[in-house]
C-alpha positions, 0 to 999 in steps of 0.5 A, spaced: 270 389 282 270 389 275 276 391 270 274 395 264 281 397 261 288 397 262 293 402 259 300 400 260 308 403 259 311 397 262 316 392 260 315 391 253 307 393 253 305 400 250 298 400 249 291 398 252 287 392 254 280 392 254 276 386 258 269 384 259 264 381 265 265 374 266 270 370 263 275 373 259 279 368 254 285 372 251 289 367 246 295 371 245 302 368 242 308 367 245 312 374 247 306 378 246 306 380 253 301 375 257 305 374 263 307 382 263 300 384 263 299 379 269 305 383 273 302 390 270 295 388 274 299 386 280 303 392 280 297 397 279 294 394 285 299 393 290 305 397 287 312 395 286 317 394 291 323 399 290 327 396 295 328 389 292 335 387 291 337 382 286 337 375 288 336 367 286 329 368 287 328 373 282 333 370 277 338 376 279 333 381 276 328 385 281 321 388 278 323 395 278 329 393 272 325 387 269 319 391 267 323 397 265 320 400 259 323 397 253 322 404 249 326 408 254 320 411 257 318 412 264 314 406 267 307 408 268 299 405 267 292 406 268 286 401 270 279 403 269 274 399 273 267 398 276 268 398 284 261 398 288 257 400 282 262 406 281 266 408 275 273 409 278 280 410 275 287 408 278 294 411 276 301 410 278 307 414 275 314 413 276 317 419 280 324 420 281 328 414 282 321 410 285 318 406 279 310 407 279 311 411 286 306 416 284 299 414 286 292 417 284 285 414 284 279 418 282 272 418 279 272 416 271 267 421 269 267 427 274 275 426 276 274 427 283 279 424 287 277 418 292 281 419 298 279 412 301 284 409 296 292 410 297 298 407 294 299 402 300 291 400 301 289 400 294 290 392 293 287 390 299 281 395 299 279 393 292 281 385 292 279 384 300 286 381 301 293 383 302 298 381 296 301 375 299 294 372 300 292 374 293 298 371 289 297 365 293 289 364 291 287 368 285 293 369 281 295 363 278 301 363 274 304 357 269 307 352 273 306 356 279 299 353 282 303 350 288 301 354 295 306 356 300 305 358 307 304 365 309 303 369 315 297 373 312 294 367 309 294 363 315 291 369 319 285 369 314 284 362 315 284 362 322 279 368 321 274 362 318 274 358 324 274 363 330 269 370 331 271 372 324 276 377 326 283 377 324 287 377 330 295 375 331 297 369 327 300 363 331 306 363 327 307 370 329 306 369 336 311 363 336 316 367 332 315 373 338 316 367 343 322 364 340 325 371 339 324 372 347 327 365 348 333 366 343 334 373 347 334 369 353 338 362 351 341 362 344 348 360 344 353 365 344 348 371 343 343 370 349 343 373 356 345 366 359 351 365 354 353 373 355 352 372 363 355 366 363 361 368 359 362 374 364 362 370 370 367 365 367 371 372 365 370 374 372 373 368 375 379 367 370 380 375 372 380 373 380 384 367 379 389 371 374 389 377 380 392 372 385 397 368 380 400 375 378 401 377 385 405 371 387 409 372 380 410 380 382 414 377 389 418 373 385 420 378 380 422 383 385 427 378 388 430 377 381 430 385 380 435 385 386 440 380 383 440 383 376 441 390 379 447 387 383 450 384 377 449 390 373 453 394 378 459 389 378 460 390 371 460 397 371 465 397 376 470 392 372 469 397 366 471 403 370 477 399 372 479 397 365 478 404 362 483 407 367 488 402 365 486 403 358 488 411 359 495 409 361 496 405 355 493 411 351 498 415 354 504 411 351 501 410 344 500 418 344 508 419 345 509 413 340 504 417 335 508 424 336 514 420 334 511 417 328 508 424 326 515 427 326 518 422 322 513 423 317 514 430 316 521 429 315 520 424 309 514 429 306 519 435 306 525 430 303 520 428 297 517 435 296 524 438 295 525 432 290 518 434 286 520 442 286 525 440 280 519 437 276 514 440 272 507 440 275 503 433 276 498 435 271 503 437 266 506 431 267 500 427 266 498 431 260 504 430 257 504 422 258 497 422 256 499 426 249 505 421 248 501 415 249 496 417 245 501 420 239 504 413 239 498 409 239 496 413 233 502 413 230 502 405 230 495 405 228 496 410 222 502 405 220 498 399 220 493 402 217 497 404 211 501 397 211 494 394 210 490 398 206 495 401 201 496 395 196 499 395 189 494 395 183 494 390 178 493 393 171 487 390 167 489 385 162 489 387 154 485 382 150 489 379 144 485 382 139 487 389 141 495 387 141 497 392 147 493 398 144 491 403 149 483 405 149 484 410 144 487 405 139 483 400 141 477 404 139 480 406 132 481 399 130 474 397 132 472 403 127 476 401 122 474 393 122 467 395 122 467 399 116 471 394 113 466 389 115 460 393 112 464 394 106 465 387 105 458 385 107 455 390 102 458 386 096 452 382 092 452 378 086 450 380 079 443 378 076 444 372 072 438 371 069 438 377 064 444 376 060 443 368 060 436 370 058 438 375 052 443 369 050 437 364 050 433 369 046 439 370 041 440 363 040 432 362 039 432 367 034 437 364 030 434 357 031 428 360 028 431 364 022 435 357 020 428 355 018 428 361 013 435 362 012 441 358 014 446 363 012 443 368 017 440 363 022 446 359 024 451 365 025 446 368 030 446 361 033 453 361 034 453 368 036 448 366 041 452 360 044 458 364 044 455 370 048 452 364 053 459 361 054 462 368 055 456 370 060 457 363 064 464 364 065 464 371 067 458 370 072 462 364 075 468 368 076 464 374 079 460 369 084 467 366 086 469 373 088 463 375 092 464 369 096 471 370 098 469 377 100 463 375 104 468 370 107 473 375 109 467 379 112 465 373 117 472 373 119 472 379 122 467 378 128 471 371 129 477 375 130 474 378 136 471 372 139 464 374 138 458 372 133 456 378 130 459 385 128 454 388 133 458 386 139 465 388 137 463 396 140 461 393 146 468 390 147 472 396 146 467 400 151 468 395 156 476 395 155 476 403 155 472 402 162 477 397 165 482 402 163 479 408 166 477 404 173 484 402 173 486 410 172 481 412 178 484 407 183 491 409 182 489 416 183 485 414 189 491 410 192 496 416 191 491 420 194 491 415 200 498 415 201 499 422 201 494 423 206 497 417 211 504 421 210 501 427 212 498 424 218 504 420 220 508 427 220 503 430 224 504 425 229 511 425 229 511 433 230 507 432 237 512 426 239 517 431 238 514 436 242 513 432 248 520 429 247 523 437 248 518 438 254 521 432 257 528 434 256 528 440 260 528 435 267 530 429 264 536 431 259 538 423 257 531 422 254 532 420 246 526 416 244 519 415 246 520 409 250 525 413 254 520 419 255 515 415 257 519 412 263 521 419 265 514 421 265 512 415 269 518 416 274 515 424 275 508 422 276 510 416 281 514 421 285 508 426 285 503 420 287 508 418 293 509 425 295 501 426 295 500 419 299 505 421 304 502 428 305 495 425 306 498 420 311 501 425 315 495 429 315 491 423 317 497 422 323 496 429 325 488 428 325 489 422 329 494 425 334 490 431 335 484 427 337 488 423 341 490 429 345 483 431 345 481 425 348 486 424 353 486 432 355 490 433 361 489 426 364 496 425 368 499 418 367 495 413 370 498 407 374 499 401 369 494 395 371 496 389 367 490 385 370 485 389 368 488 390 361 487 382 360 479 382 360 476 382 354 472 389 353 467 386 348 466 380 353 465 385 359 460 390 355 456 384 353 455 382 360 453 389 362 448 389 356 446 382 358 445 384 365 442 391 364 437 388 359 435 382 364 434 388 369 430 392 364 426 386 362 424 384 369 422 391 371 418 391 365 415 385 367 414 387 374 411 394 371 406 390 367 404 385 372 403 391 377 398 394 371 395 387 370 393 387 378 391 394 378 386 392 372 384 386 375 381 390 381 379 389 388 378 381 390 372 383 394 369 387 388 370 381 384 367 376 388 361 380 389 360 381 382 361 373 381 355 372 386 350 377 383 351 374 376 350 367 379 343 369 381 342 373 375 343 366 371 339 362 375 333 367 374 334 367 366 334 359 366 327 359 370 325 364 364 327 360 359 324 354 362 317 358 362 318 360 355 319 353 352 312 351 356 309 357 353 311 355 346 309 348 347 302 351 349 301 355 343 304 350 338 298 345 341 293 351 340 295 352 333 295 345 331 288 344 334 286 351 330 289 348 323 285 342 324 279 346 324 280 350 318 283 345 314 277 340 313 273 346 310 278 348 305 280 340 304 272 338 303 271 344 298 278 343 294 276 335 294 270 336 291 273 341 285 278 336 284 274 330 283 270 334 278 277 336 274 279 328 274 272 325 273 271 322 279 278 319 279 280 322 286 275 322 292 278 326 297 284 331 299 288 332 305 291 339 307 297 339 311 299 345 316 304 347 311 299 347 305 302 341 302 296 336 299 295 329 299 290 325 295 286 319 296 284 315 289 276 313 289 276 306 292 283 307 295 285 307 302 292 311 302 293 318 301 298 320 296 302 326 296 302 331 290 309 329 289 307 322 287 302 324 282 303 327 275 305 334 274 298 335 270 294 332 276 298 336 281 297 342 278 289 340 278 290 339 285 292 345 287 288 349 282 282 346 286 285 348 292 286 355 290 279 356 287 276 353 294 281 358 298 278 364 293 271 362 295 272 362 302 277 368 303 276 373 297 270 377 296 265 375 291 267 380 286 275 379 287 278 377 280 281 371 278 288 371 273 290 365 270 297 366 266 297 359 262 295 355 268 292 350 264 298 348 260 299 341 263 292 339 263 290 334 257 284 336 253 278 333 257 281 336 264 282 342 260 275 342 258 272 341 265 277 346 268 274 351 263 267 349 265 268 350 273 271 357 271 265 359 267 261 357 273 265 361 277 265 367 272 257 368 274 259 372 280 266 374 279 271 377 273 276 371 270 282 373 266 285 367 262 291 368 258 293 362 254 298 361 248 293 355 245 287 355 241 284 349 244 281 353 250 277 357 245 274 351 242 273 348 249 270 354 251 265 354 246 263 347 247 262 349 255 258 355 253 
């Protein structure tokens, strides 16, 4: 068989992969789908186990979920290959809830279906071996070179040293023999254990039957004693009942006398209450009076606490006891005066002084021309200057005085500037207005409390008038409450005594009904001396003991019936004893048979193990450049190696990881040579990862030799295999 092309919708795979004859080295990076292509090819050949459950072995993810297409599509694929010189195509598609459950195989060129290939036998037919054998020989994963024992693999190895026919493997035969032996003698569930348990049950039953018969005799005697005790207690109880009847007759007469006295008392109280108002009216008047007095006290207290005298606002000194309007008028006058005084300004001093200075200068200049003209002008200028200076000085003093008077106006109000004076008048007016509002509200509140108190007093007067009809002596609210309370208590006592009378009448009727026409019984003081509770308790105890003994006796009789006859139990015990003896003989025979099969299996393994070990040892010697010369294959597929020139075999666990992988690679190649057809492909998934360069190159040389007769698919994530393969080729 030679694979030409694979097309997959499987896990992350969405595409094709083409292969050639011989050694196919596919160098792909991580996460590119190398392991997925390997798993896809196995799935196409052998299918997917849809019943696989999540387990520790599959890391909690079965194949049907692990390789579900990432794009959400259906799991499917096709493989084109050459088989027996014929181009064929196999396809698998998912149907319903079964992944890749629809299988088809047909001629690639003509499309004619190949009936000899089915979904169940495809891998065995094309590769020549079962899936478990193929995965333990031709399919080599990274870190998965070790070989484990398997029934199908054992069957193939057995065929190497026998006639070549694949018979039942020794492990399967041993399993059947052990199953038969377990059914015969397994602890707890084997036939011997079950029958021994049944034998013990029958012996216990026979023993229990005889013990129950003895116990039943004792219980019958105890039942007779308990029955006699019950009858004695019942007789004493009947005697006590007769004595109690006589006592109750006397109590009935006394009850009739007390009832008559109670009727007289009720009639007397009823006559007293007839002059009083109805009880509900009295209760309503009492509640109304109490409520009105409480409201009156509350209103008076609230009036005293909430109505307090008001204090008029203080009048500032600068307003001199003026009201709000007068204060506002005063502020307006002062502000007008302030503005008038502040508006005063000094005269311009420069102009008259300048004119006088000019006149003096002119006179001085004319003095140069004519003294008669210049001197008078100078005198006039000097006189004018002196007069101007005097008048200006007087005017400045007057201006300063007026400005001083203007500055005194804000100081009189206690502020810095005149602009603050209107606010003082406004605040004063507001305080006066607020005082007037509070005084008006206080007057309204006083009127409201007065009206409320008057209304309450009117209600109190109404109750007083109503009470005076049956209690003329009432004058005050306290007297009224006392009279209403007395009336209520009279009604309550009448009701209480009437209820007592009703109860007494009912009790008298009940006593008469209970006693009926019974004549006066004879007094029995001794019977009355017994405690009824004690007698009832003893009767109950005796009855309970009798019932318990009868129940135990009935239960024992049921057990005796369930045990069956003593004769039949003895017969069954004898039969089981014989059967157990026969089963023990069978168990010994099976033990001898298991020992014989194991011995034969060991001899058979000793014949095929050297063949495989010799081929694997030769390959291992080449892989290690002659460092190891011999391999030993154990029945459980474990390997041991002997170094060149050494005398001790070393197990795989004692070697390095790389050497152990090379040992198991040699074993797999040897098993492929012996077990697989020559054209069955080999699949490697990063299998040379732990090999050093020298041994990796030797392994590639071995694979290149093997590729001369079979197709090899080698996936790797390293580029060294490409370089080494070029050197090898």
